[in-house]
N, C-alpha and C positions, 0 to 999 in steps of 0.2 A: 624341288630343291636339289641342287647338284652338290656333291661333296666339294669342300673347299680344297685348295691346293695342298694345305697342310695335312688334311685328313687323307687326301689321295697319296701323299708321300708316305704316310704311316701305314697305309692299307697293305695287309699281307695275310694270305690264307695259310697260316702256319699249321703244321700237323703235330699232334702230340702222341707219342707212343710210350706208354707206361705199363710196366708189368710188376707184379709182386706188391709189396707194401707201399703205402703212399706217405708223403711228408706229413699230412694231417694225422695219420695213424701213429707215426713216430712221435709227434708232438703230444698226443693225447694218451699215449701208452703209459699207464701207471705201474706196469710190471717191470719196467726197465730198472735193472739193479744198480742204481746210482749214477748211471751214465748221464742223466738229465742235468746233474749238477754242473757238468762240464759242457754239455752240448746245448742246453737251452739258451744260455746267453747269446750264442752264435745264431741260434734260430731267430732270436729277436731281430738281429741285423737282416736276415733274409726276409722276415716279415715286413720290416720297414722298407726294404727295397721293392717288395711287391706292391705296397701302397704307393710308393713314389712312381713306379712304372705305370700303374693304373691311372694315377692323377695326371701324369704327363700325357698319356695317350688319349685321354677322354676330355681333357679340359676345354678343347676347342670344338667339341662335338656339336653343340647347339641343342635345341629341344629334341628330346628323345623319349621313347617309351620302351620299357622292358616287357618282353613277351616270353612266357614260359609255356611248356607243353611237353608231352611225352616224346622221348627219344625213340620210342618203339612204334610210333605211328608210321605205317607204310604209305608209299606214294599212291596206292590205289584206294586208300581209305578216305571216306568223306571228311574226316578231321584234317587230313593233309590239305585238301582244297580249301577248307575253312581257314586254316592257319595262313595259307598263301594269300587269301583274300584280305585277311586282317593286316598282314605285312604291307600289301600293296596299298590299302586304304590309308594307312598311317603315313607311308612314304609320300603319297599324293597330297596329303594334308600338310606336308612339311616337317614331319617328325622322322628322326633316325630310328631305326629298329634295333634294339639290343636283345640278343638271346644268349643262351648258354653255349652257343657255337656248335652244338652237336647236330645230329641228324633228326629224322622224324619231324614232329611239329615245329621244332626250332629251325630246322633247315628250311621248312616250307615258309615260315615267316620271313627268314632272310632272303629266300628266293623271291617272294612277292615284293619285298622292299627293293631289292636290287633291280628287278625287271621293271619296276615302276619308276626307276630313276632316282631312288633315294639312297641313303647311307645305310649299309648293312653291317652290323657290329656283332662279333661273337666273343664272349668272355668264357674261355674254356677252363676246365678244371682237371687236375691230375686225378685219375681214377686207377683202381687196381687192375683194370683191364684196358685194352686198347681203346682210345678215343681219337677219332679223326675229325678235324674241323671240317664242317660242311663246305662244299665248293662255292656257296653263295655269300660267304663272308668277305667283306672288303677290308675291314679293320679287325684284326684278332689280337686279343691280349690273353696270355696264358697265366693261370694261377695255380699255386700249390695249395693254398689255404682257402677254405670255404668262406671264412669270415672276412677276408680281404676282398674276395670276389663279391660277396653280398653287399659290402659297403659301396662298391662301384655301381651295382644295380640300383641301389637306393639314391645315391648322391647325384647321378647323372640322368635320372629319369623324371619325366613329368607325370608318369602314371605307370600302372602295372596291369598287365593283361594275362590272365590264366586261361589257356586253352585246355582241353581235356588232357589230363596227365596223371602221374602217379605220386609217389612219396616226395620226389624232388620238387614237383610243382606245388604240392600242398605245403611243403616246408617253407618255400618262399612266400606262398600266400599268407600263411598264419604269422610268419615273422613280420611281414609288412603290415598286416592288420594290427599287430601289437604296437608297432612303431607309430602308426597313425592314431590308434586308440589312446596312446600315452603322449601324443602330441610331439613326438620326436620328429615326425614328418608332418607337414601341413600342406593343405591343398593338393593332396595326392590321391587321385581316384584309383580304386581297386576294382577291376572289372573281370567277371567270369564270363567266358564265351561258351555258349552251349547250354541253354536252359534245361534241356532234358538230361544232359550229363550231370549237371550240378544240382539237380532237383533234390536228390537224396540228402546231400550235404546241407542244403539250405533248410530242408524239412527238419533235420536233426537239430540244427542250430536254433530254429524257431520253437520246435515242440519240446525239446529236451533241455538244451543249454540255457536258453532264455527263460523257459518255464521254471527252471531251478534257480533263476536269478544269478547265474554265473556270468551272464552278459546282459546288456539292456537292449531295449528296442532301438535306442539311438546307435548302439554299436552295430547292429545289423544294417543300419542305413549306410554304413561305410562300404557295403558291398553292392555293386551294380551287377545284375545278371542280364545278358543280352544274347542275341543270336547272330549278329552280323558285324562286319567291319565298319559299316557306316555308323552303327550305333556306338561303337567304340570311339570312333573319331569325334562324334558329337560330344561325348562326355569328356574326353581328354582335351579337346579344343576349348570347351567352356571353362574347364579348370585352369588351363594354361592362360587364357585371357584374363581370368580373375587374378591369377598370380601376378601377371604383368601389371594389372591395374593397381593391386595392392603395393607392389614395389614402387611404382610411379608416385603413388600417394605418399609413401614414406619419404620420398626424396624432396617433396614440396615443403 
């Protein structure tokens, strides 16, 4: 699948250089001595603008999959090659690949998608240290607010893939699990890639969290654990076809 003319016109590998405090920090800071009374109403306008920009940029994207993973993964690490193979497999199956736009596993997924002829998207976020958009992003959208960015990942994706990663990857993973569990998102597969890497988490969920009845066996079925890009594509494609079937059924 080749990028549409519209997407190609939007495509830009923009770089973000941010130092010191972030916009999110200023918004959430409760120690601000009254400044919020005057500043927060204007922040609402900036938040609104961020949603509008994201909606406009991604509305014509077509079927896509969000891929997360560690920004610290080096190019000589096996997880980098794994991420690259996942990005390539999704692109060859006709899905755009959306990442956080950073380096490491995210950059590898973007690289795999672009080199396979697909659409490579990066949704970058302002951080208190320098972040540079990886060079394999075709379409970049920059965000100041995590919640606006997270909305775009959920709204424009047909599924979520978690490669080996840290707090950021786990944050997205559990937030999306809650959205699916509470039926805010439907027909949305959540896939962990790397059975060995995720084994400890799955064992804890099964032996501790489920055992204490804090989740159910049905909740655990929301998570697919695989080892290859081909397995990812099989799950996402089946879900996407079912979503299309249901949409067509509702139109009849």
